[in-house]
C-alpha positions in Angstrom: -23.5 -51.7 41.0 -22.8 -52.7 37.2 -19.0 -52.7 37.1 -18.1 -50.7 34.0 -15.0 -51.5 31.6 -13.4 -48.4 30.9 -10.7 -50.0 28.4 -12.9 -50.5 25.6 -14.3 -47.2 26.2 -10.8 -45.4 26.3 -9.8 -47.4 22.9 -13.0 -46.4 21.5 -12.3 -42.3 22.1 -8.3 -43.2 21.3 -9.6 -44.5 17.9 -12.0 -41.4 17.0 -9.1 -38.8 18.1 -6.3 -40.5 15.8 -8.6 -40.7 12.7 -10.1 -37.1 12.8 -8.1 -34.5 10.7 -6.1 -31.9 12.3 -5.7 -29.0 10.7 -1.7 -27.5 10.5 -0.4 -24.3 9.6 3.2 -24.3 8.1 5.6 -22.0 10.0 5.1 -18.3 8.5 7.7 -17.3 6.6 10.0 -14.3 7.8 8.4 -12.1 4.7 4.7 -13.0 6.1 5.7 -12.3 9.8 7.2 -9.0 8.8 3.9 -8.1 7.0 2.0 -8.9 10.3 4.5 -6.6 12.0 4.0 -4.1 9.7 0.2 -4.3 9.3 -0.1 -4.0 13.4 2.5 -1.0 13.4 0.2 0.7 10.7 -2.9 0.2 12.5 -1.9 0.8 16.1 1.0 2.9 16.1 0.9 6.4 17.3 4.3 7.1 15.3 2.6 5.8 12.0 0.0 8.2 12.4 2.6 11.2 13.5 4.5 10.5 10.5 1.5 10.7 8.1 0.3 14.2 9.9 3.8 15.3 9.5 3.6 14.5 5.5 0.3 16.0 5.2 1.0 19.3 7.3 4.3 19.8 5.0 2.1 19.3 1.8 -0.4 21.8 3.4 2.3 24.5 3.5 3.2 23.8 0.1 -0.1 24.4 -0.8 -0.3 27.5 0.8 2.9 28.4 -0.9 1.8 27.4 -4.4 -1.5 29.0 -4.8 0.2 32.2 -4.5 1.6 32.0 -7.9 -0.3 28.9 -9.7 1.3 30.1 -13.2 -0.5 29.8 -16.5 -2.6 26.5 -15.6 -4.4 25.5 -12.7 -2.9 23.7 -10.1 -3.3 19.8 -9.5 -2.5 17.4 -6.7 -1.7 13.7 -8.1 -2.4 11.0 -5.6 -1.8 7.5 -5.1 -4.4 5.8 -3.7 -3.4 2.8 -1.7 -1.7 3.1 1.3 -1.3 7.0 0.7 -5.1 7.5 1.0 -6.8 4.2 1.6 -5.6 2.2 4.2 -5.7 -1.6 3.1 -3.6 -3.1 6.3 -6.6 -5.5 7.1 -6.2 -7.3 3.6 -2.4 -7.4 4.3 -2.8 -8.7 7.8 -5.2 -11.7 7.1 -3.1 -13.0 4.2 -0.2 -12.6 5.9 -1.5 -14.2 9.3 -2.7 -17.3 6.8 1.2 -17.1 5.5 0.0 -16.5 2.2 0.8 -13.9 -0.5 -1.3 -11.4 -2.4 -3.2 -12.6 -5.2 -5.4 -10.6 -7.7 -8.7 -12.5 -6.9 -8.5 -11.8 -3.1 -7.6 -8.1 -3.5 -10.5 -7.6 -5.8 -12.8 -9.4 -3.2 -11.2 -6.6 -0.9 -11.5 -3.6 -2.9 -15.3 -5.1 -4.0 -16.1 -4.3 -0.5 -15.2 -0.4 -0.8 -14.6 -0.3 3.0 -11.1 0.9 3.3 -10.1 3.2 6.0 -8.2 6.3 5.4 -4.7 7.0 6.0 -4.3 9.7 8.8 -4.2 13.3 7.9 -5.1 12.4 4.2 -9.1 13.6 3.5 -8.4 16.8 5.8 -5.4 17.5 3.6 -7.0 16.8 0.2 -10.3 18.6 1.2 -8.1 21.3 2.4 -6.5 21.7 -1.1 -9.5 21.7 -2.8 -10.7 24.5 -0.8 -8.0 26.1 -2.2 -8.8 25.8 -5.8 -6.6 22.8 -6.5 -7.9 19.6 -8.6 -7.2 16.6 -7.0 -6.2 13.4 -9.6 -6.4 9.9 -8.3 -3.7 7.9 -10.5 -3.4 4.3 -9.3 -2.5 0.8 -10.3 -6.1 -0.6 -9.6 -7.5 -2.1 -12.7 -10.4 -1.2 -14.5 -12.9 -3.5 -13.1 -11.9 -2.0 -9.6 -12.9 1.6 -10.7 -16.8 1.6 -9.3 -15.7 0.3 -5.9 -13.0 2.7 -5.9 -14.7 5.5 -6.6 -17.2 4.4 -3.9 -14.8 4.0 -1.2 -13.2 7.5 -1.8 -17.0 8.9 -2.0 -17.4 7.5 1.6 -15.3 10.1 2.8 -16.6 12.7 0.7 -12.9 13.3 -1.2 -12.9 15.9 -3.6 -12.7 15.1 -7.6 -13.7 11.6 -6.7 -15.1 11.0 -10.3 -14.5 9.0 -13.2 -12.9 12.2 -14.9 -10.3 12.3 -12.1 -9.6 8.6 -11.7 -6.9 7.0 -13.9 -6.7 3.4 -13.3 -3.7 0.9 -14.6 -3.5 0.7 -18.2 -1.2 -1.8 -20.5 1.9 -0.7 -18.0 2.1 0.1 -14.3 4.2 3.1 -15.1 2.0 6.2 -14.3 4.4 8.8 -16.3 2.0 8.6 -18.9 -0.9 9.6 -16.9 1.0 11.8 -14.7 1.8 13.6 -18.4 -2.1 13.6 -19.4 -2.8 15.7 -16.3 0.2 18.0 -17.3 -1.8 18.7 -20.6 -4.4 20.8 -18.8 -2.8 21.2 -15.2 0.4 22.3 -13.4 1.3 19.6 -11.1 2.1 21.2 -7.4 2.5 18.0 -5.5 2.7 14.1 -6.0 1.7 12.1 -3.1 2.7 8.4 -2.7 3.6 5.4 -0.6 6.0 3.9 -3.4 8.9 5.6 -5.3 7.4 5.2 -8.8 4.6 7.3 -7.9 6.8 10.1 -8.3 9.3 9.9 -10.9 9.7 7.9 -14.3 13.4 7.3 -12.8 12.0 4.7 -10.9 10.2 2.6 -13.5 11.2 -0.4 -15.3 12.2 -2.3 -12.0 15.6 -0.6 -11.0 17.4 -2.8 -8.7 18.2 -1.7 -4.8 21.3 0.3 -5.6 19.5 2.1 -8.5 17.0 3.0 -6.5 18.8 4.5 -3.5 21.1 6.3 -6.2 18.2 7.8 -7.5 16.8 8.7 -4.2 19.7 10.5 -3.6 19.7 12.3 -6.6 15.9 13.6 -5.9 16.6 14.3 -2.2 15.5 18.0 -2.5 11.9 16.9 -3.9 11.0 15.0 -0.9 9.2 17.2 1.2 9.4 19.7 -1.6 7.1 18.2 -4.7 6.8 14.7 -3.3 4.8 13.6 -0.6 6.0 10.0 0.8 3.5 8.4 3.0 5.3 5.2 5.0 4.3 1.8 4.0 6.1 -0.8 5.5 4.2 -3.9 4.2 4.8 -4.0 0.4 5.9 -1.9 -2.4 8.9 -2.0 -4.9 11.2 -2.0 -2.2 10.0 -5.6 -1.9 10.4 -6.6 -5.1 13.9 -4.8 -5.8 14.9 -6.9 -2.5 13.9 -10.1 -4.2 14.9 -9.2 -8.0 11.3 -8.9 -9.1 11.3 -12.5 -9.1 7.5 -13.0 -8.4 7.6 -17.1 -8.3 10.1 -17.1 -5.3 9.0 -19.5 -2.3 8.9 -18.5 1.0 12.1 -20.5 1.7 13.7 -18.5 -1.0 12.5 -15.1 0.1 13.6 -16.2 3.7 16.8 -16.9 2.4 17.5 -13.6 0.4 16.3 -11.6 3.8 18.9 -13.4 5.9 21.7 -13.0 3.4 20.8 -9.4 2.9 20.0 -8.1 6.4 22.8 -6.6 8.8 23.4 -8.4 11.9 25.9 -7.6 14.8 27.1 -11.5 14.3 
């Protein structure tokens, strides 16, 4: 039998192994780890679904009350879209698992697919409100170049008033106040639905800090569940911006440092 010398073969495989590029991922930031956890909660937790059902059940009661006395103008509901009506957690999860932040380009790649699922309870509620003669206006901070695919996604679920006339996208400002006032020219707004506090009141505009947001919320506490219907969103929103002082240039390490400094622990 011919004798085989193993050492050259071992050295050959060792050399190949050392020259092959190795993919490495930096450790995920606290922020992105949190977004992964938030997304899995949004996708899998029965508690999330229960909170959404609770919000929209309350909204249905308010519609039943409101249609009894609509006033001089027809009734309308103003609703946000993302995380209020459409569930974008697959996008958030994909970015977070890669330890990457939101970007306009990747967000548009997602919305261009027009396949976002709906928030639990949302389609049934808005269809119910429409059946009672309430007009739905969609006020969102999606950009104008997302109009066609946004309507396509809404129409996928047969949502009422899902057309150009009732969809108001972001203009020169992210504030929704001017667009709400535009609706008020022709309708009485019965309810506002959203996941982010600027969806409801101008007092939340202009990036107020954490303490101001809390004080404003306490001031408006009777509006929540009455005129303001809020849907839970654990992944993103102005709560995150306020936490970081609305500085969108912070590195992950800087964000982590702020989180560690601000979070309450028992040590």
